[in-house]
N, C-alpha and C positions, 0 to 999 in steps of 0.2 A: 633436432637442432636445439642447441642450448640457448637459454634466455640471456639476453644482454642486460636487461633491466626491467623494472615494473613487476613482472611475474617471477615467482620462484619455480613454477612448474610443479608445485607440491599440493596434494589434496589429502587432508586427514579423513580417513575412511573408518567410521565407527559402526560396528554391528552390535546393537544393544542386546540382541537376543542371546548371544553367546559371549559378549564382552570382548570380542576380538577388535584390535586396533591396528590398522594397516596404513601404509602410505601409498597413494596412487600418484603417478606422474603424468604430465602432459608436456609435449614439446612446443617449441615456438611456432611451428606450422599450425597447430590447432589453436594456439592463442591468437595468432594473426588472423585466423579465419573467424573466430568468435569473440575475441578480445579478453573476456573474463566476465565477472559479475553475472548479469542476466543472460548474456549470450552463451557463455560457456556452460552455465548451470542448465539452461534449456537443452543444450546438446546432451548432457548426462541424463537429464530427466527423460528425454526421448529415447536414448539408447539403453538405459538401464532399468526402466520401469516397464514391465511387460504390458502390452495392450490389454485393456479391460481390467486393470488392477483396481480393486476397491480402494478409494482414497484413504479409508480409515484402517486399512489392513497393514500388517508388518511389511508387506511387499512394496508399499509406497516408500519413497525416500524424502527426506527433508534436507535441503541444501542451504547452507549459509555461505554466501559467495561474496568475496571482496573483489574490487576491481584493480586494474594495474595502476591507476593514479592514487589509490588509497594509501594512506600512511606516508604521503609525500607532502611537499610544500603546496601542492595544488589544493585549493580550498573546497569545502563542501562535500566531504566523503559520506557515503551511505553504505549500508549492507543490503544485499539483495537476498531475499528469502524465497525459495522455490520448492514446489511440491505439486502433486496432483490434487486439484481442489475438490473438497467435499461439497462446495456450493455449486460450481458449474460442471463438474466432472471433467473439465479440461485443464488448461494451464492455470496453476496457482503461483502467483508472484506478488510479493509485497516488499516494501522498503522501510528501513528504519535508520534514522540519523544517530547522532551521538558519536561516541568513541569506539564502538565495538568493531567496526570495519577496519579502522586503522590498527587497533590492538591485535586483530587477527593477523594482519600483515607483519606487525612487529614480532609476533610469535613465529613467523616463518612460514605461514600457510596462506595459500590463495583461496582455499575453499574447504568447507567441511561437509561431508556427506554422512548423514545419519540414517542407518538402516534398522530394520527389525523392530522389536519391542522388548524393553527391559522387563525381566520377571517381576520386578517391584519398582515402586516410584523411585526415580533416580535423578541425579544431575551430573553433568560433565564439567570437569575443570581441566583447562588446557593452560599450561605454563611453559611456553616455548615448546620443546620436544616432549615434555612430560605430559601425559594424558591420563586422567583418572575418571572412572565411573563411580560416583559416590552414592551412598544411600540417602534418600530424601524423605524418609518417613516423617521426620520432624516438620517437614514443610507442607505436608498434606493439608489441603483446605485453606492454606494461607493465601492472603491476597498478594498481588504482585509487589506491593511496597514491602511487606513483611518478608516475602520470599527473597528478594534481592538483598535486603539488609542481613538476613540470617545467613545466607550463603557467604557473603563477604566476611561476616564475623567468624564463621566456622573456618573459612580459608585463611583467616588472618591476613587478608589481602584487600584493603579498602580501595585499591586502585584497579582491581579487576573490573572488566566490563561484562555485563550480564545480559542474557536474554531469558525471560521467565514467562510462565503462564500463571494465571490465577485460577480460582475455582471453576470458571467457565471452561477453560482448556482441559482441566482434569475430568470434568463431567462430559467432555466431548460435545459441547455446544457448537453447532456448525459455524456460527459467526464469532467464535472465540478468536482472540488475537494474541500476539506475542508482544510483550512490553520490555523496554530497556530504559534504564536510568529513570525509572519511576513514571515519566510522562511521555516517552517516545514509543510509538507503536508501529510494528509491522502488521498492518491491520486487516487487509482485505483478503477475501476468498477463503477464509478458514484456516489460516496458518496455525492459530493456537489449538484448534481441534486436532490437526495432524500431529502437532508436538505432543499433545495429551494422549493421542492414540498410541504413542510410543512409550508411554509411562515416563516421559522426560519432563521434569518440572522446571529444569533450568540448564543453562549453559553459561559458563564463565571462562573468560580468556584473559591472559596476561602475557605480554611479550616484552622482550628486552633487546630485540634486534633492530634492524633498519632495512629499508627497501633499496635494492641496488639501482643505480642510475647509469644508463649507457653514456650519456654526454652531460656530466654534471653542470658545467658552466652554462651551456645553452639551455638546459632544462630549468635551472633556477632563474635564469633571465626570463624565460617564457612564463613561469609561474608567478614571478614578481609582476610582470606586465598584466597578467590576468587579475591578480589581486588589486592592482592599481585601478583597473577598469571597474572592478566591483565598488571600490571606494568612491569613485567619481561619478558613477551612474546616477541619473536623476531619480530612479526608482528606489535606490538604496535608503535614503533618509526616511521615507515613509515606512518601509519595512522595519528599520531600526526603531522608530518611534512607536509604531502600532502593531508590528508583526503582520500576519495575514488578516488580523481583525480589521485592518484598514478597509478591506473589501466588504465587510459587513455594512458599514455606513454607505460606501460608494454604490454597492450593488442594490442596496435597499432603496436608495433615493432616486438614482437616475439610470443605472444600467439595467434595472429590472430583471435581474437574474437570480434573485434571492428566493430559494425554494421555501414556500410558505404553505402550511396546512396540507401536507402531502402533495405539494406542487399544484394545488388548485389555483394559486396566484403567485405572483412574484413581487407583490407590493405589500409592505409591512411597516407602517409608521412606528410601531413599538420598537423597531430596531434601534431607535435613538437611545433607548434605555439599556441596550445590550452590546453596542458596538465598541470599536477601538477607542473612540474619544471618551465615552462614558467609563470604560475600563481604566483608561489612563487617569481619569479624575478621581475615581472612587475605589479602585481595586488593586491595580498593579503596584508592586513594590520593587521589582528587580527585573532587569533585562538579562538574558543569557543566550549563549550560542553553542553550537557544536564546535569541536576543536578546529581552530584555524579559520573559522568563518567570520566574515565581517558584517554579516547581515543582522545577527542578534535577534532573530524572529521570535524566540521564546520569551514569554512574559509570565512571571510568577506573582501571585497575589495572595491576600488574606481576606477572607470574608468576615465582615463585622456587622453587627446588628441583626443577625439572622439566628433566631433562637436555637434551632436544632443543629446548625452548622457553624456556630460562632467559632472563629479562629481557624477555620478550615484553610489549609494551604493548598493552592491549586495552580495549575498552569493553563493559561488560555484567557479568553476564548480565542481559538484560531478560527479561521473562516468556516471550515467544514464542521467543527464541533459546535461553533456558535450558531450555525444554522440547524444542524441536525438535532441538537439538544436545545434549540431556541425557537426560531420562527417556524420551522417545519412541524413542530408539535404545539405551537401556539403559546409558548412561554413569552413573558413580557419584561423580564428583568434579569440582570446578572445574578441576583440572589436566587433565582430559580434555575437558570441554565448551568451555573458553575457546579452545583452539587451533582447534577446529572452527568456532566462531563467527567467529574471526578470518580463517580461510582463506576463508569465504564472502564476507566483506566485501572481502578483498584481490582475489579473483578475480572479484568482481562477480556473485554468484549470490544469489537470493532464499533467505534461510536458512529460511523457512517451507516453501517449495516443495521445496527441496533436502532439508531434514530429513524431509519427508513422503515423498519418493522413496526416501530411504535406509531409513527405517523400514518402508516397504512392501516393499522388497527383502529386508530382514532377516526379515520374516514369511514371505515367499515361500520363503526358504531354510529357515526353521523348518518349513514345511509340505511341503518336498520338491519344490516347484514350480520353483525355481531351484537351480542347483548352482554351486559355485565356478568351474567351467569356463566357465559362461555369463558370468562377470564377470572374465575375465582372471586367474583363479586366486585372486581375493580371497575370503577366508572371511568372508562378511558375516553374522556372528552377532551378536545383541543383546549389547551390552556389550564387543564387541571394538573397542577404540579404534584400533588400527593399521588395521584393515579400514575403519572409518568414515572415518578421515583419507584413506585411499587413494580411497575412493568420492567424497568431497567434492572432492578434487583432480582426480579423473577427470572429474567433472561440469564443473568450472570450466575445465578445459583441453580438454574434449571429447576425452578420451584413451581409446582402446581401446573394446572392446565395452561395458564398464561405463559409461563417460562418454557414449557415444552413446545408450545405453538410458535411463539415469537422468535425463539432461539434458532429456528430453522432458516430464518431469513424470509423476506416478503414473497419471493417467487414460490418457494415450497409451501408457504402459508396459503397462497391462492390455490394451489393444487389441492390442498387438504380441505379448504373451506368450500371451494366450488361456487356454483351459482354465478352471480354477477360480480363476484369479488375481483376477477381479473381486469375488469373495466377500470379499476382504481389503482391497479398495480403499477408502480414506477420502477421497473427493473430492466436490465439489459443483459442478455445471455445468462439469465437466472440469478443475477446479482443486483441488489438494490443500488440505484444510481446515487451519485454524490449530490452536493448541495447547490449546484448551478442549474437553473432552468434553461434547457436547450432551445426554447422557443425564441429567446433573445440572444443567448450565447451560442451562435450558430455552429461554431466549430466543436462545441461540446457534444452535440449529437453524434458527430463523426467519432469523437473519442469514446463516448459511451457505447455506441452500437457496433462500431467497426474496429476500435482499438484492440490490442491483443488480449486484454483482460476482461473487457465488458463491464460497463457501469463505473469505470474509474475515470477520474477527472484530470489526471496528470500525464496522459499518454501522448498528447501532441496537437490535436485539433485539425489536422489535415493529413493526407497520405504522406507527403514529404515530411511534415512535422513529426508524425509518428515514427517514421524511419529514422529521422535525426535523433529523436528522443531516446530510442532504444539503444543507439550507439553511446550516448552519454550515460544511460542507465547501465550499460555493460562496463563502462568505466567506473560506475557507482558514484556519479556526481549528483548532488542535489540540484534540482531544477531552479531553486531560488537563486543559486549562485550563477548558473549559466544563463538564467533568465535576464540577468543584468548585462550580459555580453551582447545581446541582440544579434545583429548581422555578423558579429565576430565570433559567435559561439563555435561553429564548426572549425574555423581556422585556429582558434585558441586550443581546442581539444586536440586537433591534429598536431599542432606544433608541440604541445606537451607530450603527447603519445610518442611522436617520432623521436624526440630528444631523450625521453625517459627510457623507451624500449629499444631504441636503435632501429625503428621502422622508417619507411619512406612513403607513408600513406598520403595519397593525393585526393583531390575532390571526387574523382570517379570511384576510387576504392572506398572512400568514406560512404558514398551513396550506396555502393554495392553491399557494404557491411550492414547498413540499416535494412536494406531489402532482404538480405540473407537471414538475418536474425528474426525479423518479423515473419518471414515466410516459414522459417523453422517453427516458430511459435504457432502459426496458423496450422501447419501440418500436424503438430501435436494435438491441438484442440479439435481439429477435424477428425483425426484418428480416434480420439477418446470420447468426444462429445458431439461429433457430427456437425461442427460449426460450418455454416454455409449462408447463402443469401437469406434464407428464411429465418435462421437464428439471429441474423444481423438486423432484423426489423425492429424499429423502436416501439416503445410502449404507446398505448392509445392516446394518452393525454397530450402528446406533442402535436396532435392534429386538432386539438381544441384551442380556440383563440383565447389568449390571455384576457381575463375579464375586466381588469382595471390596471391602474398604474401608468407611468409615462409611456409605455409601449403597448398599451391595450390593443388587442386585435392580432398580435403577433402569433404565428403558428407555422407549422410545417405542412406541406401538401405531399401526397403520395408521389407525385412526379418529382418533387425536390429530393425526396428520400432515395428514389431510384437513381437519380442523377448522381447523388453523392456516393451511392454504392458502386455504380458503374465506373466513376472516376477513380475510386479507391482500388478496385480490383484491377483496373487497367494499369495503374501506376506500378503495382507489384507483379504484373504479368500473370494473374490468376484467371481462371475461366469465368464465364458469366454467372456461375453459381457461387462464386467466391471461394473456389477451391484451387490450390496451386496445381499447375499442369506439369506433366512429365518434362516438357521442355524447360519450364521455369526452374524446376528442381535441379535438373542437370546443369543449367547455366550458372546457378548459384552454388554448385558444388554440394548439393544436398541429396545426392543419389540414395543415401541410406534412408531417406524418407519416402521412398516409392511405395512402401506398404500402406502409407496413409491415404493414398489415392487409388490403390488397387484392391484394397480390402483384404 
């Protein structure tokens, strides 16, 4: 069935091993079933990567997926990056904002599948239907900033949108990430390591086309209404003024969710020197946004009065980076946290995963489990800026014993170190968790432990919230945008999808879409990594009472965790062990996933 709008039905299929470039097609029936973006990419990940594939082998695939609403008047476009994860062994999925998702649509493609491994370091350039695999020898060892600028200069195309890796990705550091437009990251679950395993240093795209619209007048009216809601929402002014850094101050003073010193507490008075208000006074120079977005959450600044980093131009702090390179490792000022955030972006490492690894290391030093001699002489104490900088640099360059150990991520570190180290590990499904302490942010535990990716903070907060979120993620919408729509989120997305694509999705189908995609993701991670009730158990620290702060004493109980798991599995129709049943798979049209439950 032909597409009426939104999707082209075209996938660019690149085999780096032999340089073959092909076009795959999908019809509207498949698009209606999985939408695009994350949903459709997971379908191809499940059906085209053989069970048991080594994530770092040429048999793994890397998928850059745009959604049906990308490249249109609908605001808040993102790109969905999908792969088998070297961190969890299951679903790998990360998102990046900026212009790359829309540019891919302008070039006439819904998705790119990258296979194999190039015989030498390479990058890909897509300009509409023209696709080139280029030599990247000159980019070897370059950081992400240099790589992107050098690619654009060689292409003589300053408007090309790029995805690149830094030294960490080239060196196959498991917590390496992919960077776009200097400061934007597809960060979690090892995306940069998978890209590096394919000898792919970068991907650039430039398009001159447009996205077809089934009902132009109705779609533009729906998109205009969604934009108006963004502009008028009460949350929008705070985001525009402070970005996500507004949460640093809020969560540190009264919400008590600010991860501090490897999640030992959530109360950190020094956040006053590092939050949005301080950054606005002393650091930020410019607000910026992704194309078509009214939130303007990005904040650029210049460091002054810091000898080693005088004149450093950086973006942030955002909430996650401000915590993971701030309170969670005991930093106490922007002059300390911003260089750490910057080195993560430059070297191409996930600042959440790296921050978690460093905070875990610091607590292991505090407990006497690790010594400086285990870390090339680095005195990894909370609050020691020089030690923190050395550790982040070691991770990104895979340098010495410290870089080799920490670059694996906290879960793998605990397996290697052994002893009592796991008592202080804060990870979910093998991935270090994000910057929110779930003892007071109750929905965050559901997201960390039960969400489709494990350890990620953006997946929803409840069973229904997670199902709804994956629909918007399959459209590739930024949750900052639809977060301002509140109760109108699903109806706004449905109206735009229906008028753009010529669909007639209703509330019941919308709910089914979410359940289908989440169940497909679960089937994949169960098949590959054995995800079940046991793997969904949270880390030990959530059962410890918060020691201080406005919500001192808050904790989870085993009974509460079991109840959360039971409710989650029941919502999706899975069995008591958290595994999709045969009846559930058939009901959702996922018959091809039967091998995930039959072995």
